[in-house]
C-alpha positions as CSV (number, residue, x, y, z in Angstrom):
1,V,101.1,188.2,227.1
2,Q,99.2,185.2,228.5
3,A,100.2,183.1,225.6
4,Y,104.0,183.9,226.0
5,I,103.9,183.2,229.8
6,N,102.2,180.0,229.0
7,A,105.0,179.2,226.3
8,T,107.6,180.0,228.7
9,I,106.3,177.8,231.0
10,N,105.8,174.9,229.1
11,A,109.4,175.4,227.4
12,T,110.7,175.5,231.2
13,E,108.6,172.1,231.8
14,I,110.2,170.4,228.9
15,R,113.6,171.5,229.6
16,F,113.3,170.4,233.3
17,A,111.5,167.2,232.1
18,E,114.7,166.7,229.7
19,T,117.3,167.6,232.4
20,M,115.6,165.2,235.1
21,A,115.5,162.5,232.8
22,S,119.3,163.2,231.8
23,M,120.5,163.0,235.5
24,R,118.1,159.7,236.0
25,K,120.1,158.1,233.2
26,E,123.6,159.4,234.7
27,F,122.5,158.4,238.0
28,T,121.4,154.5,236.9
29,Q,125.0,154.3,235.0
30,T,126.8,155.6,238.3
31,L,125.0,152.9,240.5
32,A,125.7,150.1,237.8
33,Q,129.4,151.2,237.8
34,R,129.3,151.0,241.5
35,D,127.7,147.9,241.8
36,L,130.3,146.3,239.3
37,Q,132.8,147.5,241.3
38,W,131.3,146.3,244.5
39,E,131.1,143.0,243.0
40,T,134.6,142.8,241.9
41,A,135.9,143.7,245.2
42,L,133.7,141.2,247.0
43,S,134.5,138.6,244.6
44,S,138.4,139.3,245.1
45,T,138.2,139.2,248.7
46,I,136.2,136.2,248.8
47,D,138.9,134.5,246.7
48,S,141.6,135.8,248.8
49,V,140.0,134.2,251.8
50,A,139.5,131.3,250.1
51,S,143.1,131.1,249.4
52,N,144.6,132.1,252.7
53,S,142.0,129.9,254.8
54,R,144.6,127.0,255.0
55,D,147.4,129.2,255.4
56,M,145.5,131.0,258.7
57,D,144.5,127.3,259.8
58,I,148.1,126.3,259.8
59,A,148.8,129.2,261.6
60,W,146.5,128.8,264.3
61,L,147.7,125.2,265.1
62,V,151.5,126.2,265.4
63,T,150.3,129.0,267.8
64,C,148.1,126.8,269.8
65,G,150.8,124.1,269.9
66,A,153.4,126.6,271.4
67,L,151.1,127.7,273.8
68,V,150.6,124.1,275.1
69,F,154.5,123.7,275.3
70,F,154.8,126.9,277.3
71,M,151.7,125.7,279.5
72,Q,153.7,122.5,279.9
73,A,157.0,124.3,280.9
74,G,155.2,126.9,283.6
75,F,153.4,123.5,285.2
76,A,157.0,121.7,285.4
77,M,158.0,125.1,287.0
78,L,155.0,125.0,289.3
79,E,156.0,121.6,290.2
80,A,159.6,122.1,290.6
81,G,158.7,124.9,293.1
82,I,156.5,122.7,295.1
83,V,158.6,119.6,295.9
84,H,161.8,119.3,297.7
85,P,165.0,120.2,296.4
86,K,166.5,117.0,295.8
87,N,163.5,115.7,293.7
88,V,163.6,118.8,291.4
89,A,165.6,116.7,288.7
90,N,163.3,114.2,288.8
91,I,159.8,116.0,288.4
92,L,161.6,118.1,285.9
93,F,162.5,115.0,284.1
94,K,158.8,113.5,284.5
95,N,157.5,116.6,282.6
96,M,160.0,116.8,279.9
97,I,158.8,112.8,279.3
98,D,155.3,113.8,279.8
99,A,155.6,116.6,277.0
100,S,157.2,114.2,274.4
């Protein structure tokens, strides 16, 4: 009886070791595949950011330029509201010349 129990325990231990080895192998393969997927995704993201960098720079410059012109128009309205009504045309003309 004891020999049968020992043989069963040994067989179970061997099956357990084989199962763990196969699970470890599958896990390692899965990790390698995920690492490859992450590398591919990361490299494509870096490439797209690099290719869009110039476009983003141009868009930022255009946006800032528009903000500067709106600021100039706001300052012209502020000055036009401060001066006497007969001088409004002169102040707006000066602001237009200043903006160009």
